[in-house]
TORVOBA-596394 format. One line per field, with one value per residue (C-alpha): chain; residue in one letter; x, y, z; residue number from 1. Coordinates in Angstrom, 2 decimals, always signed. Layout:
BEGIN
chaine	A/...
residu	A/...
c1	X/...
c2	Y/...
c3	Z/...
num	NUM/...
This chain:
BEGIN
chaine	A/A/A/A/A/A/A/A/A/A/A/A/A/A/A/A/A/A/A/A/A/A/A/A/A/A/A/A/A/A/A/A/A/A/A/A/A/A/A/A/A/A/A/A/A/A/A/A/A/A/A/A/A/A/A/A/A/A/A/A/A/A/A/A/A/A/A/A/A/A/A/A/A/A/A/A/A/A/A/A/A/A/A/A/A/A/A/A/A/A/A/A/A/A/A/A/A/A/A/A/A/A/A/A/A/A/A/A/A/A/A/A/A/A/A/A/A/A/A/A/A/A/A/A/A/A/A/A/A/A/A/A/A/A/A/A/A/A/A/A/A/A/A/A/A/A/A/A/A/A/A/A/A/A/A/A/A/A/A/A/A/A/A
residu	M/T/D/T/P/E/T/Q/A/T/P/Q/Q/A/P/K/M/N/V/L/T/Q/F/I/R/D/M/S/F/E/N/I/L/S/Q/K/G/V/S/G/E/V/Q/P/D/V/Q/V/Q/V/N/L/D/A/K/K/R/P/V/D/N/Q/F/E/V/T/L/M/I/K/V/D/S/K/S/K/T/D/Q/S/Q/L/F/L/L/E/L/E/Y/V/G/I/F/H/I/E/N/V/P/E/E/Q/M/H/P/F/L/F/I/Q/C/P/N/M/I/F/P/F/V/R/R/I/V/S/D/V/T/R/D/G/G/F/P/P/L/N/L/E/T/I/D/F/V/A/L/Y/R/Q/E/L/L/R/R/Q/A/D/M/Q/P/A/G/T/A
c1	+0.00/+1.40/+0.91/-1.54/-2.00/-5.11/-3.22/-0.26/-2.38/-2.24/-5.45/-5.84/-5.45/-7.84/-6.46/-5.37/-5.19/-4.25/-4.13/-0.79/-1.17/-2.95/-2.23/-2.68/+0.31/-0.82/-3.86/-4.82/-8.03/-8.55/-11.61/-11.79/-15.23/-14.01/-10.86/-13.09/-15.15/-18.40/-21.24/-24.75/-26.28/-24.60/-25.68/-22.61/-21.85/-19.45/-17.20/-15.22/-12.26/-10.78/-7.37/-5.59/-2.00/-0.49/+3.03/+4.95/+7.01/+10.49/+9.16/+7.64/+3.86/+3.56/+1.86/+1.14/-2.17/-2.84/-6.36/-6.33/-9.48/-9.97/-13.16/-13.86/-16.84/-18.16/-21.24/-24.11/-25.12/-21.87/-19.37/-17.12/-14.84/-16.08/-13.46/-10.90/-9.90/-7.12/-6.31/-3.79/-4.58/-2.30/-2.92/-0.09/-1.31/+0.07/-1.41/-0.93/-2.35/-3.48/-2.41/-0.14/-2.70/-5.30/-3.05/-3.63/-7.44/-7.09/-4.90/-7.17/-10.53/-10.26/-7.65/-9.38/-12.64/-10.91/-9.58/-12.45/-14.54/-11.63/-11.27/-15.01/-14.77/-11.76/-13.51/-16.62/-14.65/-12.46/-15.36/-17.34/-14.35/-13.74/-17.12/-19.24/-21.85/-20.08/-19.57/-20.41/-18.89/-21.09/-19.82/-17.34/-17.76/-14.12/-15.02/-16.62/-13.72/-11.24/-13.13/-13.40/-9.63/-8.95/-11.18/-9.46/-6.04/-7.19/-8.51/-5.19/-3.28/-5.27/-3.43/-4.75/-7.43/-8.85/-12.09
c2	+0.00/+3.38/+6.58/+8.89/+12.54/+11.52/+9.08/+11.44/+14.36/+15.06/+16.08/+19.83/+20.65/+23.13/+26.58/+27.03/+30.36/+31.12/+34.52/+34.47/+37.87/+41.16/+44.58/+48.33/+49.75/+53.36/+55.18/+58.79/+60.23/+63.97/+65.23/+68.67/+69.39/+69.21/+71.18/+74.03/+73.78/+73.39/+71.68/+70.69/+68.41/+68.10/+66.29/+64.44/+63.75/+60.80/+59.91/+56.64/+55.89/+52.41/+51.46/+48.13/+47.04/+43.57/+42.24/+39.01/+38.54/+36.98/+33.77/+31.19/+31.41/+34.52/+37.70/+41.05/+42.75/+46.31/+47.73/+51.53/+53.33/+57.09/+58.39/+62.08/+63.49/+66.97/+68.82/+68.68/+72.22/+74.15/+71.47/+72.18/+69.29/+67.11/+64.39/+62.62/+58.99/+57.27/+53.63/+51.22/+47.66/+44.80/+41.09/+38.59/+35.51/+32.07/+30.98/+27.67/+25.97/+29.14/+29.23/+32.17/+33.69/+33.72/+35.08/+38.78/+38.65/+36.30/+38.85/+41.78/+40.07/+37.10/+38.54/+41.91/+40.05/+38.18/+41.27/+43.70/+42.75/+43.79/+47.10/+47.71/+47.15/+49.47/+52.28/+51.85/+51.88/+54.85/+57.04/+56.16/+56.77/+60.03/+61.39/+60.53/+57.85/+54.62/+54.50/+51.03/+50.74/+49.07/+45.84/+46.48/+44.54/+43.75/+41.98/+45.17/+47.24/+44.93/+45.12/+48.90/+49.17/+46.93/+49.13/+52.27/+50.82/+49.82/+53.34/+54.82/+52.62/+53.82/+56.44/+59.98/+60.81/+57.30/+56.21
c3	+0.00/-0.96/+0.94/-0.73/+0.18/+2.11/+4.34/+4.84/+5.98/+9.68/+11.34/+11.80/+15.47/+17.02/+17.80/+21.41/+23.20/+26.78/+28.41/+30.21/+31.85/+31.43/+32.86/+32.61/+30.74/+31.00/+32.33/+32.75/+34.17/+34.22/+36.06/+34.48/+35.93/+39.53/+38.71/+37.54/+40.73/+38.83/+40.65/+39.75/+37.17/+33.77/+30.63/+29.32/+25.69/+25.70/+22.75/+22.82/+20.54/+20.27/+18.85/+18.77/+18.42/+18.33/+18.08/+18.32/+21.48/+21.47/+23.08/+20.69/+20.29/+22.47/+21.34/+22.96/+22.20/+23.35/+23.58/+23.77/+24.87/+24.93/+26.55/+26.04/+27.93/+27.26/+28.41/+25.91/+26.78/+26.23/+25.04/+28.05/+28.99/+31.88/+31.95/+29.79/+30.32/+28.39/+29.00/+27.47/+28.50/+27.46/+27.19/+26.71/+24.86/+24.12/+20.78/+18.99/+15.89/+14.14/+10.48/+9.63/+7.23/+10.03/+12.78/+12.02/+12.34/+15.33/+17.15/+16.32/+16.96/+19.33/+21.69/+22.26/+22.89/+25.71/+27.50/+26.81/+29.88/+32.10/+30.25/+30.66/+34.42/+34.77/+32.84/+34.99/+38.26/+37.30/+36.17/+39.31/+41.59/+39.71/+40.82/+37.78/+37.22/+36.22/+32.47/+31.16/+27.71/+25.14/+23.68/+20.88/+17.65/+16.96/+13.69/+12.35/+13.69/+11.92/+8.62/+8.91/+9.41/+6.40/+4.22/+5.52/+4.68/+1.20/+0.60/+1.80/-0.65/-3.68/-5.73/-5.43/-7.96/-8.27/-6.65
num	1/2/3/4/5/6/7/8/9/10/11/12/13/14/15/16/17/18/19/20/21/22/23/24/25/26/27/28/29/30/31/32/33/34/35/36/37/38/39/40/41/42/43/44/45/46/47/48/49/50/51/52/53/54/55/56/57/58/59/60/61/62/63/64/65/66/67/68/69/70/71/72/73/74/75/76/77/78/79/80/81/82/83/84/85/86/87/88/89/90/91/92/93/94/95/96/97/98/99/100/101/102/103/104/105/106/107/108/109/110/111/112/113/114/115/116/117/118/119/120/121/122/123/124/125/126/127/128/129/130/131/132/133/134/135/136/137/138/139/140/141/142/143/144/145/146/147/148/149/150/151/152/153/154/155/156/157/158/159/160/161/162/163
């Protein structure tokens, strides 16, 4: 009996991911409202920006994913600044059995999904401890965010004057 491609094929192993550690790399919370000495009820207008970064670590199968959140809150009435929160949260992951061509989306979708609940809790605690109602971030659709970034990069690569 000769080996055919079917008999030589090894079964595809399922992807494995472990969160090795996670931590706050950098955080800043500025309570501008209290610095001004303003009191009373305010109607906040909250803007949230999300950025991601990922890189391979020197150790085999280890990757670092950084979720950056910027929360800018201004008064709806006069657009005066209420508070500004900036947070860089890092997860260190051990990832195996993910094909190379699927690693980029895995790092920018699966990994942020794993650490986002911790980021949400930190934002809620910091805003509450800063004297505001706790801000509970809405769930982020990292698949849509990834697709949006791919489209933006494709648009940036098009020569000027073409649509």
